[in-house]
N, C-alpha and C positions, 0 to 999 in steps of 0.2 A: 527854389525850383520854379520855373515858369512853364505853364501848360496852356497852349492856345488851341482853339478849334478853327480849322480852315473855313468852315461854313459861316463863321462870324465876321469874316473879312470882306470888305468891298474892294475890288481891284482898283489900282491906279491905271487908267487906260492910256496907252501911248500909241499914237497913230498920227505921225506928223511928217512923214516923208523919210526922215532919218530912221524911224521905227515904224513898223506896220503891224496892225492887228495883234498888239501885245498887251496883255493884262499882267500887271506887276503887283506882287504882294510882299511887302517887307515884313516877313513873319517874326523874326527875332533879330533885334538890332540893339545898338547902344542905347536907344531910347527906352528899351526894356531893361537895361542894366547889364547886357552882355559885355564882358570886359574886352574881348579880343576879336570875335568874329560876328558877322551878320549872315543870317540865312534868309534867302529870298526865294520865292516861288514865281516862276514865269509860265504863263499860258500863252502860247503863240498860235494864232489861228492859221488855218491852211494858207500857205503862201506868205505868211507873215515873217517878220525878221526883227532882230535886234540891230542896233547901229554897228557899222564896221568901225572898230576903234581899238585903241591900245592904251594901257596905263601901266604904272610902275609897280603894281601889286599882282600877285597870283590870284587865281580862283579855281575852285573845284566845282564841277557840274555833274549832276546825275540826271539822266533822262528817265523820267517817271513813266511817260506814255508817249505814243506816237513815234514819229521819225522825222528826219530832215537832214540838214547839212551843217557842218561847222567849217568856216573859212579858215584854212591853215596853210601857211607857206604858199600863198597865191592860188590855192585850189580849194574847191568845195569837197569835203570829205563826208561821206554818208555816216550818219549816226542814227541809233534807234533805241527803243525802250531797253532799259537796263545797262546802257553804256555809261561809263564813267569817263570824264574828260578833265585833264589838268591843263589849264592855260597858264603858261609861264609869264612872269612879269615882262612887260613891254612887247609881248607877242600880239601882232595884229590878228583880230578874230571877229567873227560874226556868227550868230546862230540863225538859221533859216528853216522854218517848218516845211514839211512835205505836204502832200494833199490832204492828210488827215489831221494836221496840226501837231503840236508837240508841247508837252509840259515838262519842265525841268526845275530842279532845285539847284541853286547857285550859292556857294559860300565864299565870302570875301572877307578880308580884314575890315574892321569897322571903318577905317579911313577910306575904304573903297565903297562904302555905302552911300548911295545917292537917293 
């Protein structure tokens, strides 16, 4: 069993045009010995966003706090605290925080961990 404390992690900051105001925490990954899945925490500042992208693996997302939008089928769909999102393989998507920011947990196969 692995138990980690969020407060002991320093974020990987992503703010390069493709991503804005994004703090990334690879919480449990293959580097920890997880055989199948990686769990990541994302803190997206107000107006920040992840890259608009697609890949050949699924992922599941849980909105821990805040609100914002997810790009789906060419539209921005509103999401908020306590929403669960399933992103299908090869689906074009992007997460964008609202005015108060957004924190989310994202689970991907280990091969999708970056």
